[in-house]
C-alpha positions in Angstrom: -0.1 0.0 0.0 1.2 3.5 -0.6 2.1 6.1 2.3 0.8 9.0 -0.1 -1.1 9.7 -3.3 -0.4 12.7 -5.6 -3.0 14.0 -7.9 -2.0 16.6 -10.5 -4.7 18.3 -12.4 -3.8 20.3 -15.8 -5.0 23.9 -15.6 -3.6 24.3 -19.2 -5.4 26.4 -21.7 -7.1 23.7 -23.3 -7.7 21.6 -20.3 -9.3 24.4 -18.3 -11.3 26.0 -21.4 -14.7 26.7 -20.0 -12.8 26.6 -16.3 -13.4 22.7 -16.9 -10.1 21.9 -14.6 -11.2 24.6 -12.0 -14.7 22.6 -11.7 -12.8 19.5 -11.5 -10.5 20.9 -8.7 -13.5 22.3 -6.8 -15.4 18.7 -6.7 -12.2 17.0 -5.8 -12.2 18.8 -2.3 -15.2 17.3 -0.6 -14.3 14.0 -2.2 -11.1 13.7 -0.6 -12.2 15.2 2.5 -14.6 12.1 3.0 -12.1 9.6 1.8 -9.6 10.7 4.3 -12.0 11.3 7.3 -11.5 8.4 10.0 -9.6 5.9 7.6 -6.2 4.2 7.2 -6.1 5.2 4.0 -2.9 7.1 2.4 -3.2 11.1 2.5 -3.7 12.6 -1.0 -2.0 15.9 -2.1 -3.7 17.6 -4.9 -1.3 19.6 -7.3 -1.8 21.6 -10.5 0.0 21.6 -13.5 0.4 24.3 -16.6 0.2 21.4 -19.1 0.5 17.7 -18.8 0.9 17.3 -22.8 -2.4 15.3 -23.3 -4.3 18.4 -24.5 -6.6 16.6 -26.9 -8.2 14.6 -24.0 -8.6 17.2 -21.2 -9.5 18.2 -18.7 -6.6 15.7 -17.5 -5.3 14.5 -14.2 -2.7 12.3 -13.2 -2.9 9.9 -10.0 
C-alpha cells in the first residue's frame, strides 16, 4: 500500500477551457475530505500543472 498519493490536475489553456479543470478541482475537495476522514488510507495531495501534454483529452489529471 502507498503511504501517500498525489493527484496532479492540468490547468493548461485547453484543459481549463470553460473552467473545466477548475470545476474538477473544486469537486475533488469534498470527495477527498470524505475519503480521508477516519480511515487508514494514504493521504492525498492535490497539485496543479500548467500542462500535462495530453491536450486533446482534457481536462486531464494524473494519479
